[in-house]
C-alpha positions as CSV (number, residue, x, y, z in Angstrom):
1,M,-64.0,32.6,50.5
2,S,-63.3,35.2,47.9
3,D,-60.4,36.6,49.7
4,P,-57.9,33.6,48.6
5,F,-58.9,33.9,45.1
6,T,-58.5,37.7,45.3
7,Q,-55.0,37.2,46.5
8,M,-54.3,34.5,43.9
9,S,-55.6,36.8,41.1
10,L,-53.3,39.7,42.5
11,I,-50.2,37.4,42.7
12,L,-51.0,36.2,39.0
13,F,-51.3,39.7,37.8
14,I,-47.9,40.7,39.5
15,G,-46.3,37.7,37.9
16,M,-47.8,38.7,34.4
17,T,-46.5,42.2,34.8
18,A,-43.2,41.2,35.9
19,I,-42.9,38.9,32.8
20,F,-43.9,41.8,30.3
21,V,-41.5,44.2,32.3
22,G,-38.7,41.7,31.8
23,L,-39.6,41.2,28.2
24,A,-39.7,44.9,27.5
25,A,-36.1,45.3,29.3
26,V,-34.8,42.5,27.0
27,L,-36.1,44.4,23.8
28,L,-34.7,47.7,25.1
29,H,-31.5,46.1,25.9
30,E,-31.3,44.6,22.4
31,R,-32.1,47.9,20.8
32,S,-29.4,49.6,22.8
33,A,-26.9,47.0,21.7
34,M,-27.8,47.5,18.2
35,Q,-27.4,51.2,18.3
36,T,-23.9,50.7,20.0
37,R,-22.8,48.3,17.3
38,Y,-24.1,50.7,14.6
39,R,-22.0,53.6,16.2
40,I,-18.8,51.4,16.4
41,Q,-19.3,50.2,12.9
42,R,-19.7,53.9,11.7
43,A,-16.7,55.0,13.7
44,A,-14.6,52.3,12.2
45,G,-15.7,53.4,8.6
46,V,-17.6,50.3,8.0
47,K,-20.4,50.5,5.6
48,T,-23.8,49.8,7.1
49,A,-27.1,49.6,5.7
50,K,-29.0,53.0,6.2
51,R,-31.5,53.0,8.9
52,T,-35.1,53.9,8.3
53,S,-37.1,56.3,10.6
54,S,-38.9,53.3,12.1
55,H,-35.2,51.8,13.0
56,G,-35.4,49.0,10.6
57,G,-39.1,48.4,10.4
58,L,-40.2,44.7,10.1
59,K,-36.8,43.3,9.8
60,H,-35.5,45.1,12.9
61,L,-38.6,43.8,14.8
62,A,-37.9,40.2,13.8
63,T,-34.4,40.5,14.8
64,T,-35.2,42.0,18.1
65,L,-37.7,39.5,18.9
66,R,-35.4,36.6,17.9
67,G,-32.7,38.2,20.3
68,A,-35.3,38.3,23.0
69,V,-36.3,34.8,22.4
70,V,-32.6,33.8,22.5
71,K,-31.9,35.6,25.7
72,A,-35.0,34.1,27.4
73,G,-33.8,30.8,26.3
74,D,-30.4,31.5,27.6
75,R,-31.9,32.3,31.0
76,A,-33.9,29.1,30.9
77,S,-31.3,27.0,29.7
78,V,-29.9,27.0,33.5
79,I,-33.0,24.8,34.1
80,L,-31.7,22.1,31.9
81,G,-28.7,21.6,34.0
82,G,-26.3,18.7,33.3
83,E,-29.0,17.7,30.5
84,A,-27.7,20.6,28.1
85,K,-24.8,18.7,26.5
86,A,-27.1,15.7,25.8
87,T,-29.9,18.0,24.8
88,Q,-27.4,19.7,22.3
89,E,-26.4,16.5,20.8
90,E,-30.0,15.4,20.3
91,L,-30.8,18.7,18.6
92,S,-27.6,18.4,16.5
93,S,-28.8,14.9,15.5
94,A,-32.0,16.0,14.6
95,G,-30.6,18.6,12.1
96,F,-31.0,21.8,14.4
97,S,-27.0,22.6,14.4
98,G,-27.4,26.4,14.8
99,R,-25.8,28.5,17.5
100,D,-29.1,29.4,19.2
101,A,-30.8,25.9,18.8
102,L,-30.4,24.9,22.5
103,L,-31.3,28.4,23.7
104,V,-34.6,28.3,21.5
105,Y,-35.6,24.7,22.7
106,A,-35.0,25.9,26.1
107,F,-37.4,28.7,25.7
108,L,-40.0,26.6,24.0
109,K,-39.6,23.8,26.7
110,T,-39.7,26.1,29.9
111,V,-40.8,29.8,29.2
112,L,-43.5,29.2,26.7
113,P,-45.4,26.5,28.9
114,V,-45.0,28.6,31.9
115,A,-46.3,31.8,30.1
116,T,-49.2,29.7,28.8
117,L,-50.1,28.3,32.2
118,I,-50.0,31.8,33.9
119,L,-52.0,33.3,31.2
120,G,-54.7,30.6,31.2
121,V,-54.9,30.6,34.8
122,L,-55.4,34.3,35.0
123,M,-57.9,34.2,32.3
124,V,-60.0,31.3,34.2
125,V,-59.9,33.3,37.4
126,I,-61.2,36.4,35.6
127,S,-63.8,34.8,33.4
128,V,-65.2,31.8,35.4
129,P,-67.3,32.2,38.6
130,V,-65.5,31.1,41.8
131,G,-66.7,27.4,42.5
132,T,-66.4,23.9,41.2
133,G,-67.0,25.3,37.7
134,M,-63.2,26.4,37.6
135,I,-61.8,22.8,38.0
136,L,-62.4,21.7,34.3
137,P,-61.1,25.1,32.6
138,S,-57.9,25.0,35.0
139,A,-57.5,21.2,34.1
140,M,-57.6,22.3,30.3
141,V,-55.1,25.0,30.9
142,L,-52.7,22.6,32.8
143,A,-53.1,20.0,29.9
144,L,-52.4,22.6,27.3
145,A,-49.2,23.8,28.9
146,L,-47.9,20.1,29.3
147,A,-49.1,19.5,25.7
148,I,-46.8,22.3,24.5
149,S,-44.1,21.2,26.6
150,K,-44.2,17.6,25.2
151,A,-44.9,18.9,21.6
152,V,-41.5,20.3,21.4
153,D,-39.9,16.9,22.3
154,F,-42.2,15.1,19.9
155,V,-41.4,17.1,17.0
156,V,-37.6,17.0,17.8
157,D,-37.8,13.2,18.1
158,A,-39.9,12.9,15.0
159,K,-37.5,14.8,12.8
160,R,-34.6,13.1,14.4
161,R,-35.7,9.7,13.5
162,A,-36.8,10.8,10.0
163,R,-33.5,12.3,9.3
164,L,-31.5,9.4,10.6
165,A,-33.6,7.0,8.5
166,R,-32.9,9.1,5.2
167,I,-29.1,9.0,6.1
168,R,-29.3,5.3,6.7
169,N,-30.8,4.6,3.5
170,A,-28.4,6.9,1.6
171,F,-25.2,5.5,3.4
172,P,-24.6,2.4,1.1
173,D,-24.8,4.7,-2.1
174,M,-22.0,6.8,-0.5
175,L,-19.8,3.8,0.3
176,E,-20.4,2.5,-3.3
177,L,-19.3,5.9,-4.6
178,L,-16.2,5.8,-2.2
179,V,-15.1,2.5,-3.5
180,I,-15.2,3.7,-7.0
181,S,-13.3,7.0,-6.1
182,S,-10.7,5.2,-4.0
183,E,-10.1,2.8,-6.7
184,A,-9.7,5.6,-9.1
185,G,-6.9,6.9,-7.1
186,L,-8.3,9.5,-5.0
187,G,-7.4,9.7,-1.3
188,P,-9.7,9.8,1.8
189,Q,-10.5,13.4,2.0
190,P,-10.6,14.0,-1.8
191,A,-12.8,11.1,-2.4
192,L,-15.1,12.1,0.4
193,H,-15.3,15.7,-0.9
194,R,-16.2,14.4,-4.4
195,V,-18.8,11.9,-3.3
196,A,-20.5,14.5,-1.1
197,N,-20.7,16.8,-3.9
198,E,-22.2,14.1,-6.0
199,L,-24.7,13.2,-3.4
200,Q,-26.2,16.8,-2.8
201,T,-28.9,16.4,-5.1
202,A,-30.2,12.8,-4.2
203,H,-29.1,13.0,-0.5
204,P,-28.7,16.4,0.9
205,E,-28.6,15.5,4.5
206,L,-25.7,12.9,4.1
207,A,-23.9,15.3,1.8
208,K,-23.8,18.2,4.3
209,E,-22.8,16.0,7.0
210,T,-19.8,14.6,4.7
211,L,-19.0,18.0,3.7
212,Q,-18.8,19.4,7.3
213,F,-16.7,16.2,8.4
214,V,-14.1,16.8,5.4
215,S,-14.1,20.5,6.3
216,E,-13.4,19.7,10.1
217,M,-10.6,17.4,9.0
218,R,-9.0,20.0,6.8
219,M,-9.3,22.8,9.2
220,T,-8.5,21.4,12.6
221,N,-6.1,18.6,11.3
222,N,-7.7,16.7,14.2
223,R,-9.2,13.6,12.7
224,R,-10.2,11.8,15.9
225,A,-12.2,14.8,16.9
226,A,-13.9,15.1,13.7
227,Y,-14.7,11.6,13.8
228,E,-16.3,12.0,17.4
229,R,-18.3,15.0,16.3
230,L,-19.7,13.1,13.2
231,N,-20.6,10.3,15.4
232,I,-22.5,12.9,17.8
233,R,-24.4,14.5,14.7
234,V,-25.1,11.2,13.1
235,P,-25.5,8.7,15.9
236,L,-25.9,5.5,13.6
237,P,-24.2,2.2,13.9
238,E,-23.0,2.4,10.3
239,I,-21.6,5.7,10.8
240,A,-19.5,4.6,13.9
241,V,-18.3,1.4,11.9
242,F,-17.4,3.8,9.1
243,T,-15.3,6.2,11.4
244,Q,-13.5,3.1,13.1
245,T,-12.5,2.1,9.8
246,L,-11.2,5.2,8.8
247,E,-9.3,5.7,12.0
248,Q,-7.8,2.1,11.8
249,S,-7.0,3.0,8.1
250,D,-5.1,6.1,9.4
251,T,-3.3,4.2,12.3
252,Y,-2.3,1.0,10.8
253,G,-1.8,2.2,7.1
254,T,-4.5,0.2,5.5
255,P,-5.3,1.1,2.0
256,F,-8.3,3.2,1.8
257,S,-9.8,1.3,-1.2
258,R,-9.3,-2.0,0.7
259,A,-10.9,-0.6,3.9
260,M,-14.0,0.7,1.9
261,R,-14.4,-2.3,0.0
262,T,-14.4,-4.3,3.2
263,L,-16.8,-2.0,4.8
264,I,-19.3,-2.1,1.7
265,T,-19.3,-6.0,2.0
266,D,-20.3,-5.8,5.4
267,Q,-23.0,-3.0,4.8
268,R,-24.5,-5.3,2.1
269,A,-24.7,-8.2,4.5
270,D,-26.4,-5.9,7.1
271,R,-28.7,-4.3,4.6
272,L,-29.8,-8.1,3.5
273,L,-30.1,-9.0,7.4
274,R,-32.4,-6.1,8.0
275,V,-34.5,-7.1,5.0
276,E,-34.8,-10.6,6.4
277,E,-35.8,-9.2,9.7
278,K,-38.7,-7.2,8.0
279,A,-39.7,-10.3,6.0
280,A,-39.9,-12.3,9.4
281,R,-42.1,-9.8,11.0
282,L,-44.7,-9.7,8.2
283,P,-46.7,-12.8,9.7
284,V,-47.2,-10.9,13.0
285,I,-47.9,-7.7,11.1
286,M,-50.5,-9.4,9.1
287,T,-52.2,-10.9,11.9
288,V,-54.2,-7.9,12.8
289,P,-55.8,-7.2,9.4
290,L,-56.5,-11.0,9.0
291,I,-58.4,-11.0,12.2
292,F,-60.4,-7.9,11.7
293,C,-60.7,-7.7,7.9
294,I,-60.4,-11.1,6.4
295,M,-61.9,-13.4,9.2
296,P,-65.2,-11.8,9.4
297,A,-65.8,-12.1,5.7
298,V,-64.6,-15.7,5.9
299,F,-67.0,-16.4,8.9
300,V,-69.9,-15.0,6.9
301,V,-69.2,-17.1,3.9
302,L,-68.8,-20.4,5.7
303,V,-71.5,-20.0,8.4
304,G,-74.0,-17.9,6.6
305,P,-75.4,-20.6,4.6
306,A,-75.9,-23.0,7.7
307,V,-77.6,-20.0,9.6
308,L,-79.9,-19.2,6.8
309,S,-80.9,-23.0,6.4
310,V,-81.6,-23.1,10.2
311,F,-83.9,-20.1,9.7
312,D,-85.7,-21.6,6.9
313,N,-86.5,-24.7,8.8
314,I,-87.6,-22.8,11.8
315,I,-89.8,-20.7,9.7
316,A,-91.2,-23.8,7.8
317,G,-91.7,-25.8,11.0
318,G,-93.6,-22.8,12.6
């Protein structure tokens, strides 16, 4: 009976050895690539930082490890298949708009849980005697690997919802400032740039997205593509209506100030509607604390004297 477990242990050992060999190969490749870049820069006469005897020390080690993670995520991103674009959009809406965000996500989503599972099973096989006692540790290892995989999605979703909520709360303030700026004579792009600079302290997320939006319109001269990218980074109904208003203003020649004033009127009505919806949900939300916190005290106050009177009568009659 021990032969199958011995074979499984051997397979797990070979798998872990292959993983470490692959990681070492990636690290060696990164080191070779960095040396090649350094020689090319030195031959081209570009000034580079002087290398230390330990080849960069901790900074080089952190850069090398980051490159290894990115390359492992690049290999693992193939597993995402057709979901890569949707995942990239979701990461962008959560604020992870870096170049390697998808690769790091793929590494944390696939490689890390698999490595945890392999290491955990190997430790269980080595440390736990063969028998039914291996079931619980193996289940715990599997649960840990699944928890790591799901925790990545949970963190991304939580950051996405929190970021979009902050942008939604800040959007009416931006519209108010846009109305003021447009009525002062500024055009769409100067007004957006000025308002974004004013909002950097109070609402940095919205200010960053607005500045990127203005930069894309200025650099590419393709406003429709800039509108689409803004809707991808901030998938809110308010932003969709805002970009549609800007596009209609560009297409039909509607004055920017009039379009912003119409939009802010609609947003005020929408904000009032959301407040009324929250107020309408209050009776339902108050039901649970009313049942579990208030009703017991009311029950004791109303029924308590009658119960005490019954006990007194029983005791006196006895």
